N, C-alpha and C positions, 0 to 999 in steps of 0.2 A: 499566634496566628502561622507559623511557618510547619507545613506538614510534611513528612516524609514520602518519599514513593511509594511504601507500603501501605499508608494511611490514605494516600490519596487512590490508590487502588482499591482500598476497603470503600471510601466513599463513592468514588465512581460505580460499584458494584452494588452499590448498597439498595435493598428491597426490602425492607422490613417495617410493618405496621403503617403502610400508607407513605414511608420515607422513602423517596427514590431520587436518583439522580441522571441528568440529562447534558452531555458533553457538548459543546457547541464549540466549532471550528473556528479558530482567529486568522485564516488563510484566506487567499482568495488566487486565481489563475494568473500567473504571472503574464500571460498574453493578453491580459485585461490591461495592463500597464497601471500606472499611477492614478487613472481614471478609476479602476476597480476598487480603490479603496472607500469610496462613499457608497457606494452600492453592498459593498460587504459590509459595512457598519450598520448600514439600514438592514440587511439580514440578520446579522446578530442580535439586534434589538428585537425585531420581530420575533426570532426564534426564542429569545427569551421571555417575552408575553406569553407566546405561545406553549413554551414549558409551563407557566404557571397555569393556563388555561386545562392543561392536559394532566396537571395534578403533582407535578415535581417540586420539592422539598428544596432542591440545590441545583446550581448551574455550575458546572466548571468550564470556564472559558480557556481554552488550550489552543498553544501556539505547537504543538508537538507535531504537525501535520506538515510543517516549513518543510521545502526541498527545493531543487533547483527549478521545479514547476510550479510551485506554490510559494507566494510571497505571505510572510507574518505580519500582521499589523503590530504596532505597540499593545502590548497588555496594558499598558497604563491607558492609553486611549480608548481601548476597548471596554477597559473596567469602567472609565469613566462616563463613557457614552450609555453602557446598559445602566448603571446607576442612575444617571439623570433621566433616561428614559422612562423607567420603572418609576422613578418619584412621581416624572409629570403624570404619568398613568395611575396613580395610587396603589401600586403593584409592588413597591420596593420591600415592605416588610412581609410580604408572603413567600419569600425566597432568599436563599443563600447563595453568595457569588464567591466562588473559589477561581483562584486563578493557577493554571499549570503554565509555568513559563519560562524560559530560558532566560530571558533578560534579567530578572530580578539576581542579583549578586552581593549587593552592597545593603546595608542598614538604610541607607536613603533610597534605595529603590522599594524594598518592602514597605517603608513609610509613607512614600507616596502613594503605592498602589494601595494600602490601607485608607488613606486619608482620601482615597477617589472611590472607596467603597466596598473593596476585597475584605470579605470575611476572613478567609485563609488564602495562603499563597504556598505552591509547591513549586520550589527552586531546582528543576530537575537537573539542570546544566552546570549549576553551581556544585551540584552533589555530584555530578559526573566528574566535573574539572578537578574537585580535590580527589575524587578516587582516583583520576588518571597519573595527579601528583605522586600519589603513594605507589603505584605501580610502576610509574618512571623513577622512583628511588628519591624525591626529591624530598618527600616526607619520610620518616624511620618508619621502619615496620613495625613496631610498636602501634603503630595508626590502624586499627582496623577500619572498614567501611562505615561500621555503627558507631565506632568511636567520633569518627571525624563529622558524621552526619550530627550526632549529638553535640558537640562542640560547636560548630556552625550553628546549629538551632538556637544554643543556648548565648553565643556571643549576638546573634541578631536580636536576642529577646532583651538581653542587658543594654545594646545600643537603643532599640527603641523605647527603653524605658528611661532610660537617660534623658533622651530628647524629648520625652513627655514631660520629665521632672522640671526640665529647663522651663516649659513651656506652661508648668501649673496645671497639667491634665492628668488626672490620677488614674483613670482607666481607659484601656484600649477602645470599648464601647462609644467612651464619649468623642474619640478621636476620629472613629471609623468614619467615613464618609462627609466629613467636617470641612474638608479642604483648609485647615489652618497650616498655613505654610512659612 
């Protein structure tokens, strides 16, 4: 369920045989303060329902627009809110949820987001941090960006399988959205 930046880019630009993707921003104006969180959550949920009505097949919940003027909400909070909103409205099976987040770094982070309904996750900041470690000489030169990303994905996948095996869950599909922690 871990997408590379290239795979996410392909999904974001998807428009093939009725399959298309809508990106929803997980940020709100810093000037709104903490009170801006609830309206932002409501906006995201409404945008998700609207995407279904407009015929989108996938939603990318993205915190990439975070900046000094834009506050990013927790991708876990946003994913859970959208998942439950769509379940309540009997729309969840009509669309896939993908997270583009700088928050997810460890197996635990990916596992919780999957447990709250994410179909796939792009941990862009984890990839960037590992690439920067290579550029800073912390990782040996033999590590290419492609090898770093492949190793990270493999490690997360193995970690998720290990946790699921301990819980007695045999497929990721059985875990997704189940909130079994």
